[in-house]
N, C-alpha and C positions, 0 to 999 in steps of 0.2 A: 517754516522751511525757507531757506535761502536759495538753495540750488538742487536740482536733480539732473541726472543723465541717464541715459539708457542707449546702449549700443549692442547691436547683435553681430556676432561674427560666425564663421563657419563652425567653430567648435564650442561655441557658447555665447555668453552675454556678459556685458559689464553694466552694473548699475551703481549709481552714486546718489546718496541723499545727504544733504548738509544742512544742519541748523546752527544757531549760535552756540549750542551746547555740545553736539556731537556730529561725528562724520561716520556714515554707514555706507559700506561698499561691498560688493562681491569679493569673496575670498574663495577662489577656486570655482569649481562648477556647483557646488551644493550649499554652501554657507555664505554668511555675511560677517563682516568684521565691523566692529563698532568701536569707535575711538573718541574719548572725551577731549575737552580742551586742554586737559593736562597730560595728554598723550598716553593715558591708560587704554589699553586695548583688550578686547575679549572677542572670542569667536562665537558666533551663533551658528551652531551646526544644523539646527532644524528651524529654519525661520518661519515655516508654514504653520507651526504650532501657535504662534503668535496672532493667527487669524481668529482663533477660537479660545484663546486663554482667558479672556474676560468671562467666558461662560462657566469656568471653573474658579471660583473665588478663592480657594485655598491655594491652588497652583499659582494663581495670579499674584496673590499676597507673598508667597515664598519667592517667586521670580523677581518681585519688585524689591525684595530684601538684598538680592544678589545684584540686580540691574536697576539702579535708580532712574535710568532713562527708558523704561519699558513701555511708556505711553508713546514716546517718539518712535521706538522700535516697532511697535504695532502700526503706526501710521506709515512708516516707511515700507513695511511689508505690504500694506494695502496698496501703496503707490506703485510698488515693484509689480504686484499682480496686475494692476490695471494697465500699466505701461506694456507689460509682456502681452497681455491679452489684445491690447490695441495694436501692437506690432504683429501678432499672430494673424489677426483678422485682416489688416492691411496688407500683409505681405505673404500670407500663407505659411508662416514658419511652424515648426513642429517642436 
């Protein structure tokens, strides 16, 4: 990971996770947008599924065929949850 950002606003939050291969950031209030170094973008509409996807080997395999950066995405979602939880604990956010 090269850089992360997390900011909270009245109407939501912003999250950014950057590596040498991809850039992952919030896309609206529910999803994430992943962009690779060649500017190929895809929307991740249910990022929370990546917290448990490794428990389902078939689903993980199928997703890895679609998204070659799946392990980076899993790590980014874990970081997002940790940053959100820390912000919630420190500032009482909902």
